[in-house]
N, CA, C and O atoms as a GROMACS GRO file, in nm:
protein
  292
    1MET      N    1   2.218   1.938   1.449
    1MET     CA    2   2.232   2.050   1.461
    1MET      C    3   2.350   2.113   1.341
    1MET      O    4   2.473   2.109   1.347
    2LEU      N    5   2.243   2.181   1.213
    2LEU     CA    6   2.341   2.243   1.196
    2LEU      C    7   2.399   2.363   1.146
    2LEU      O    8   2.308   2.438   1.182
    3LEU      N    9   2.497   2.452   1.079
    3LEU     CA   10   2.525   2.507   1.045
    3LEU      C   11   2.432   2.578   0.880
    3LEU      O   12   2.414   2.509   0.780
    4ALA      N   13   2.393   2.705   0.892
    4ALA     CA   14   2.329   2.714   0.767
    4ALA      C   15   2.424   2.866   0.710
    4ALA      O   16   2.440   2.960   0.788
    5GLU      N   17   2.468   2.868   0.596
    5GLU     CA   18   2.544   2.975   0.550
    5GLU      C   19   2.452   3.015   0.441
    5GLU      O   20   2.414   2.923   0.369
    6ASP      N   21   2.397   3.171   0.406
    6ASP     CA   22   2.332   3.219   0.265
    6ASP      C   23   2.445   3.281   0.224
    6ASP      O   24   2.560   3.293   0.268
    7GLU      N   25   2.370   3.326   0.107
    7GLU     CA   26   2.477   3.389  -0.002
    7GLU      C   27   2.521   3.521   0.034
    7GLU      O   28   2.575   3.549  -0.073
    8LEU      N   29   2.538   3.627   0.108
    8LEU     CA   30   2.627   3.713   0.186
    8LEU      C   31   2.671   3.651   0.348
    8LEU      O   32   2.677   3.721   0.448
    9GLY      N   33   2.700   3.495   0.341
    9GLY     CA   34   2.795   3.520   0.376
    9GLY      C   35   2.760   3.495   0.606
    9GLY      O   36   2.837   3.473   0.700
   10ARG      N   37   2.592   3.518   0.594
   10ARG     CA   38   2.552   3.523   0.685
   10ARG      C   39   2.530   3.332   0.745
   10ARG      O   40   2.495   3.241   0.670
   11ILE      N   41   2.563   3.315   0.889
   11ILE     CA   42   2.545   3.178   0.914
   11ILE      C   43   2.472   3.172   1.019
   11ILE      O   44   2.488   3.248   1.114
   12GLU      N   45   2.358   3.056   1.014
   12GLU     CA   46   2.253   3.040   1.116
   12GLU      C   47   2.245   2.897   1.154
   12GLU      O   48   2.261   2.809   1.069
   13LEU      N   49   2.216   2.867   1.304
   13LEU     CA   50   2.259   2.754   1.374
   13LEU      C   51   2.086   2.692   1.353
   13LEU      O   52   1.990   2.753   1.400
   14VAL      N   53   2.071   2.565   1.277
   14VAL     CA   54   1.943   2.522   1.247
   14VAL      C   55   1.933   2.384   1.322
   14VAL      O   56   2.025   2.306   1.344
   15LYS      N   57   1.807   2.372   1.354
   15LYS     CA   58   1.843   2.199   1.429
   15LYS      C   59   1.723   2.126   1.322
   15LYS      O   60   1.603   2.148   1.311
   16VAL      N   61   1.794   2.051   1.267
   16VAL     CA   62   1.699   1.972   1.188
   16VAL      C   63   1.711   1.836   1.218
   16VAL      O   64   1.818   1.777   1.230
   17GLY      N   65   1.550   1.764   1.236
   17GLY     CA   66   1.508   1.651   1.297
   17GLY      C   67   1.535   1.521   1.144
   17GLY      O   68   1.492   1.544   1.031
   18THR      N   69   1.584   1.443   1.169
   18THR     CA   70   1.549   1.294   1.100
   18THR      C   71   1.549   1.174   1.165
   18THR      O   72   1.633   1.164   1.254
   19SER      N   73   1.475   1.072   1.145
   19SER     CA   74   1.475   0.932   1.167
   19SER      C   75   1.606   0.872   1.177
   19SER      O   76   1.678   0.873   1.077
   20GLY      N   77   1.642   0.824   1.276
   20GLY     CA   78   1.765   0.712   1.254
   20GLY      C   79   1.892   0.840   1.299
   20GLY      O   80   1.862   0.954   1.335
   21GLU      N   81   1.997   0.803   1.291
   21GLU     CA   82   2.168   0.826   1.338
   21GLU      C   83   2.179   0.881   1.190
   21GLU      O   84   2.122   0.812   1.106
   22PRO      N   85   2.256   1.018   1.138
   22PRO     CA   86   2.254   1.006   1.012
   22PRO      C   87   2.440   0.940   1.014
   22PRO      O   88   2.513   0.944   1.114
   23PRO      N   89   2.470   0.897   0.904
   23PRO     CA   90   2.642   0.845   0.904
   23PRO      C   91   2.723   1.017   0.855
   23PRO      O   92   2.786   1.042   0.753
   24ILE      N   93   2.696   1.091   0.951
   24ILE     CA   94   2.798   1.170   0.923
   24ILE      C   95   2.840   1.186   1.064
   24ILE      O   96   2.784   1.132   1.159
   25THR      N   97   2.993   1.305   1.075
   25THR     CA   98   3.057   1.327   1.153
   25THR      C   99   3.048   1.526   1.156
   25THR      O  100   3.025   1.610   1.069
   26PRO      N  101   3.073   1.533   1.271
   26PRO     CA  102   3.089   1.668   1.344
   26PRO      C  103   3.233   1.730   1.206
   26PRO      O  104   3.327   1.680   1.145
   27GLY      N  105   3.160   1.870   1.221
   27GLY     CA  106   3.192   1.923   1.076
   27GLY      C  107   3.221   1.905   0.947
   27GLY      O  108   3.291   1.972   0.872
   28GLN      N  109   3.138   1.771   0.921
   28GLN     CA  110   3.151   1.756   0.770
   28GLN      C  111   3.029   1.779   0.726
   28GLN      O  112   2.923   1.760   0.786
   29ASP      N  113   3.055   1.839   0.568
   29ASP     CA  114   2.964   1.926   0.470
   29ASP      C  115   2.881   1.827   0.442
   29ASP      O  116   2.931   1.718   0.414
   30VAL      N  117   2.722   1.844   0.443
   30VAL     CA  118   2.628   1.773   0.444
   30VAL      C  119   2.514   1.826   0.380
   30VAL      O  120   2.485   1.943   0.402
   31VAL      N  121   2.425   1.738   0.284
   31VAL     CA  122   2.282   1.757   0.221
   31VAL      C  123   2.182   1.757   0.302
   31VAL      O  124   2.156   1.638   0.311
   32PRO      N  125   2.121   1.805   0.357
   32PRO     CA  126   1.946   1.719   0.422
   32PRO      C  127   1.874   1.742   0.264
   32PRO      O  128   1.889   1.823   0.172
   33THR      N  129   1.792   1.629   0.287
   33THR     CA  130   1.735   1.572   0.177
   33THR      C  131   1.587   1.544   0.221
   33THR      O  132   1.556   1.478   0.320
   34GLY      N  133   1.502   1.603   0.134
   34GLY     CA  134   1.326   1.592   0.170
   34GLY      C  135   1.301   1.669   0.301
   34GLY      O  136   1.220   1.640   0.388
   35MET      N  137   1.398   1.786   0.296
   35MET     CA  138   1.346   1.858   0.407
   35MET      C  139   1.242   1.946   0.403
   35MET      O  140   1.216   2.005   0.298
   36VAL      N  141   1.171   1.965   0.516
   36VAL     CA  142   1.036   2.024   0.494
   36VAL      C  143   1.066   2.138   0.648
   36VAL      O  144   1.141   2.109   0.742
   37GLY      N  145   0.996   2.247   0.636
   37GLY     CA  146   0.978   2.289   0.766
   37GLY      C  147   0.805   2.331   0.795
   37GLY      O  148   0.716   2.320   0.711
   38TYR      N  149   0.791   2.372   0.907
   38TYR     CA  150   0.676   2.393   0.978
   38TYR      C  151   0.659   2.469   1.034
   38TYR      O  152   0.736   2.468   1.130
   39VAL      N  153   0.557   2.595   1.035
   39VAL     CA  154   0.575   2.704   1.098
   39VAL      C  155   0.487   2.639   1.207
   39VAL      O  156   0.403   2.549   1.199
   40TRP      N  157   0.538   2.717   1.321
   40TRP     CA  158   0.455   2.674   1.484
   40TRP      C  159   0.443   2.809   1.548
   40TRP      O  160   0.527   2.899   1.549
   41GLU      N  161   0.340   2.806   1.595
   41GLU     CA  162   0.288   2.924   1.714
   41GLU      C  163   0.225   2.896   1.803
   41GLU      O  164   0.134   2.813   1.799
   42ILE      N  165   0.275   2.984   1.943
   42ILE     CA  166   0.227   2.973   2.098
   42ILE      C  167   0.182   3.053   2.130
   42ILE      O  168   0.263   3.145   2.126
   43PRO      N  169   0.053   3.100   2.178
   43PRO     CA  170  -0.035   3.218   2.220
   43PRO      C  171   0.034   3.204   2.376
   43PRO      O  172   0.050   3.094   2.428
   44SER      N  173   0.074   3.337   2.445
   44SER     CA  174   0.175   3.343   2.588
   44SER      C  175   0.108   3.474   2.633
   44SER      O  176   0.150   3.579   2.583
   45ASN      N  177   0.029   3.477   2.704
   45ASN     CA  178   0.024   3.627   2.796
   45ASN      C  179  -0.036   3.688   2.724
   45ASN      O  180  -0.105   3.771   2.783
   46GLY      N  181  -0.050   3.692   2.578
   46GLY     CA  182  -0.149   3.819   2.500
   46GLY      C  183  -0.052   3.826   2.427
   46GLY      O  184  -0.056   3.928   2.359
   47THR      N  185   0.059   3.748   2.402
   47THR     CA  186   0.134   3.779   2.262
   47THR      C  187   0.159   3.611   2.238
   47THR      O  188   0.136   3.509   2.304
   48ALA      N  189   0.222   3.642   2.100
   48ALA     CA  190   0.267   3.447   2.070
   48ALA      C  191   0.415   3.483   2.026
   48ALA      O  192   0.478   3.578   1.980
   49ARG      N  193   0.435   3.327   2.073
   49ARG     CA  194   0.582   3.309   2.037
   49ARG      C  195   0.545   3.224   1.898
   49ARG      O  196   0.435   3.181   1.862
   50TRP      N  197   0.670   3.214   1.834
   50TRP     CA  198   0.644   3.114   1.717
   50TRP      C  199   0.761   3.109   1.630
   50TRP      O  200   0.820   3.217   1.620
   51GLY      N  201   0.816   3.002   1.558
   51GLY     CA  202   0.908   2.944   1.520
   51GLY      C  203   0.941   2.870   1.365
   51GLY      O  204   0.853   2.885   1.280
   52ILE      N  205   1.028   2.815   1.338
   52ILE     CA  206   1.008   2.740   1.209
   52ILE      C  207   1.066   2.580   1.286
   52ILE      O  208   1.165   2.588   1.359
   53SER      N  209   1.002   2.449   1.264
   53SER     CA  210   1.114   2.318   1.332
   53SER      C  211   1.111   2.274   1.179
   53SER      O  212   1.021   2.295   1.098
   54TYR      N  213   1.234   2.207   1.159
   54TYR     CA  214   1.283   2.132   1.043
   54TYR      C  215   1.242   1.979   1.033
   54TYR      O  216   1.202   1.906   1.124
   55LYS      N  217   1.257   1.957   0.933
   55LYS     CA  218   1.262   1.744   0.917
   55LYS      C  219   1.280   1.743   0.834
   55LYS      O  220   1.203   1.796   0.754
   56ALA      N  221   1.402   1.677   0.793
   56ALA     CA  222   1.466   1.588   0.664
   56ALA      C  223   1.438   1.452   0.682
   56ALA      O  224   1.437   1.394   0.790
   57ALA      N  225   1.413   1.397   0.562
   57ALA     CA  226   1.412   1.249   0.522
   57ALA      C  227   1.561   1.199   0.587
   57ALA      O  228   1.580   1.112   0.672
   58SER      N  229   1.647   1.275   0.526
   58SER     CA  230   1.779   1.219   0.552
   58SER      C  231   1.859   1.318   0.562
   58SER      O  232   1.817   1.429   0.529
   59ILE      N  233   2.007   1.300   0.616
   59ILE     CA  234   2.121   1.444   0.605
   59ILE      C  235   2.226   1.306   0.555
   59ILE      O  236   2.249   1.198   0.611
   60VAL      N  237   2.263   1.352   0.454
   60VAL     CA  238   2.394   1.270   0.407
   60VAL      C  239   2.518   1.348   0.358
   60VAL      O  240   2.486   1.452   0.300
   61PRO      N  241   2.665   1.322   0.367
   61PRO     CA  242   2.747   1.371   0.335
   61PRO      C  243   2.765   1.427   0.198
   61PRO      O  244   2.711   1.354   0.115
   62VAL      N  245   2.814   1.518   0.153
   62VAL     CA  246   2.861   1.637   0.037
   62VAL      C  247   2.875   1.502  -0.086
   62VAL      O  248   2.821   1.484  -0.195
   63SER      N  249   2.970   1.425  -0.010
   63SER     CA  250   3.047   1.329  -0.108
   63SER      C  251   2.933   1.200  -0.148
   63SER      O  252   2.944   1.118  -0.240
   64GLY      N  253   2.821   1.211  -0.046
   64GLY     CA  254   2.757   1.120  -0.080
   64GLY      C  255   2.792   0.930  -0.040
   64GLY      O  256   2.739   0.827  -0.081
   65ARG      N  257   2.893   0.953   0.045
   65ARG     CA  258   2.894   0.839   0.105
   65ARG      C  259   2.923   0.863   0.222
   65ARG      O  260   2.942   0.981   0.251
   66PRO      N  261   2.932   0.778   0.307
   66PRO     CA  262   2.902   0.781   0.494
   66PRO      C  263   3.044   0.783   0.509
   66PRO      O  264   3.120   0.708   0.447
   67THR      N  265   3.082   0.887   0.608
   67THR     CA  266   3.279   0.827   0.673
   67THR      C  267   3.248   0.722   0.792
   67THR      O  268   3.145   0.708   0.859
   68SER      N  269   3.354   0.662   0.796
   68SER     CA  270   3.380   0.548   0.925
   68SER      C  271   3.343   0.591   1.051
   68SER      O  272   3.294   0.517   1.137
   69GLY      N  273   3.371   0.745   1.069
   69GLY     CA  274   3.376   0.817   1.180
   69GLY      C  275   3.517   0.842   1.243
   69GLY      O  276   3.540   0.919   1.337
   70SER      N  277   3.626   0.748   1.159
   70SER     CA  278   3.794   0.761   1.225
   70SER      C  279   3.843   0.903   1.176
   70SER      O  280   3.951   0.945   1.216
   71GLY      N  281   3.754   0.988   1.077
   71GLY     CA  282   3.894   1.076   1.035
   71GLY      C  283   3.930   1.092   0.921
   71GLY      O  284   3.970   1.199   0.875
   72ASP      N  285   3.919   0.953   0.844
   72ASP     CA  286   3.958   0.933   0.733
   72ASP      C  287   3.868   0.962   0.632
   72ASP      O  288   3.828   0.867   0.565
   73ALA      N  289   3.806   1.130   0.594
   73ALA     CA  290   3.731   1.097   0.490
   73ALA      C  291   3.804   1.126   0.366
   73ALA      O  292   3.753   1.102   0.257
   0.00000   0.00000   0.00000
């Protein structure tokens, strides 16, 4: 799960799928690379539920290097 903030300061929690375990720690600023969004829709009882699923080729730290996970970034 990533927190995304727009230019007006609005924050949204976004679930981004990726292959493998990204080399990041909670709270770290990251950059998803090769991210795409897929719109989906499911009809249900005469209405439709819809959303956007996100997938990234990788999620890397803003610094460009993985952390050790020990908090010494």
